[in-house]
C-alpha positions as CSV (number, residue, x, y, z in Angstrom):
1,M,49.5,-124.1,-9.0
2,Q,52.9,-122.8,-8.6
3,E,54.3,-124.3,-5.5
4,N,52.3,-127.6,-5.6
5,A,51.8,-128.8,-9.4
6,K,55.2,-126.6,-10.3
7,T,53.1,-125.0,-13.1
8,H,53.1,-121.1,-13.8
9,A,50.2,-119.3,-12.8
10,I,49.0,-115.4,-12.9
11,S,45.8,-113.7,-11.5
12,E,44.1,-110.7,-12.5
13,D,41.3,-108.8,-11.2
14,V,38.1,-108.7,-13.1
15,I,38.7,-105.0,-13.9
16,E,42.3,-105.4,-15.4
17,A,41.0,-109.0,-17.5
18,C,38.7,-106.7,-19.0
19,H,41.3,-104.1,-20.0
20,N,44.9,-104.8,-20.9
21,G,44.7,-108.7,-19.8
22,I,42.1,-109.2,-22.7
23,V,44.7,-108.2,-25.1
24,A,46.8,-111.3,-24.7
25,W,43.9,-113.5,-25.7
26,E,44.0,-112.6,-29.0
27,K,47.0,-114.5,-29.8
28,F,46.8,-118.2,-28.9
29,S,48.8,-119.3,-26.0
30,G,47.6,-122.6,-24.7
31,I,46.7,-121.5,-21.5
32,K,43.2,-121.9,-20.0
33,P,41.7,-119.3,-18.0
34,I,39.8,-120.2,-14.5
35,L,37.0,-117.3,-13.7
36,I,36.5,-117.1,-10.1
37,E,33.2,-115.5,-9.6
38,G,30.5,-115.3,-6.8
39,E,26.7,-115.7,-7.2
40,D,26.6,-112.6,-5.6
41,D,28.8,-110.3,-7.2
42,F,28.5,-106.7,-8.1
43,K,26.1,-106.2,-10.8
44,K,28.5,-104.6,-12.8
45,T,31.2,-107.0,-12.1
46,K,28.7,-109.8,-13.3
47,E,28.3,-107.7,-16.7
48,R,31.9,-108.2,-17.0
49,W,32.2,-111.8,-16.4
50,M,29.2,-112.1,-19.1
51,V,31.3,-109.9,-21.9
52,I,34.7,-112.0,-21.2
53,K,32.8,-115.4,-21.4
54,K,31.3,-113.8,-24.8
55,F,34.9,-112.9,-26.0
56,F,36.3,-116.5,-25.1
57,N,33.2,-118.3,-26.6
58,A,33.7,-116.0,-30.0
59,E,37.4,-116.7,-29.9
60,K,37.1,-120.3,-29.2
61,I,39.1,-120.1,-26.0
62,E,38.2,-122.8,-23.6
63,Y,37.7,-121.4,-19.7
64,K,36.7,-123.1,-16.7
65,E,34.4,-121.3,-14.0
66,I,34.4,-121.5,-10.0
67,F,31.9,-120.3,-7.9
68,S,32.5,-119.1,-4.3
69,T,30.0,-119.9,-1.6
70,N,27.5,-117.7,-0.3
71,G,28.1,-115.9,2.7
72,S,30.5,-113.3,4.3
73,I,33.6,-112.3,2.3
74,L,35.6,-114.2,5.0
75,S,34.1,-117.6,4.4
76,K,34.2,-117.0,0.6
77,I,38.0,-116.2,0.9
78,V,38.6,-119.4,3.3
79,N,36.7,-121.3,1.1
80,L,38.6,-120.7,-2.3
81,I,41.8,-120.7,-0.6
82,Y,41.3,-124.6,0.6
83,F,39.3,-125.3,-2.7
84,L,42.2,-124.0,-4.9
85,D,44.6,-125.4,-3.0
86,Y,43.0,-128.9,-3.4
87,V,42.9,-128.3,-7.1
88,S,46.7,-127.4,-7.0
89,I,47.5,-130.9,-5.4
90,Y,45.2,-132.9,-7.6
91,N,46.6,-131.1,-10.5
92,A,50.1,-132.2,-9.4
93,I,48.9,-135.8,-8.6
94,F,47.3,-135.6,-12.2
95,K,50.6,-134.5,-14.0
96,N,52.8,-137.4,-11.7
97,I,54.1,-134.3,-10.1
98,D,55.1,-134.7,-6.1
99,P,54.0,-131.3,-4.5
100,S,55.9,-131.7,-1.5
101,P,59.5,-130.9,-2.3
102,V,60.2,-127.1,-3.3
103,K,64.1,-127.2,-4.1
104,S,63.6,-123.7,-5.5
105,I,62.3,-122.2,-2.1
106,D,64.6,-124.3,-0.5
107,Y,67.4,-123.1,-2.3
108,I,66.6,-119.2,-2.1
109,K,66.3,-119.4,1.9
110,K,69.7,-121.5,2.0
111,N,70.9,-118.3,0.1
112,L,69.5,-115.6,2.0
């Protein structure tokens, strides 16, 4: 999202999202969380996703869910990398942003 759609993005693992990360959702931010899950996530991880969703629903916080493919951890990671990269490109196009120039990165490289 940051490189292609020129949009701020953060990521947290589900453990941190259930601890300090959840506190920030007590105040409106206009940001929509994207939950990246797996059908074969560990049982306790699935429980955490359920609790987070219940909290978001109670607070009327709109969220999106993305599920990895089934298979090995490598196939899941590669699938999510490609999928989310395409999402960031489509997000840029949707916002009429050209995803190709990265002026700020060029500036940093030039000045290092």
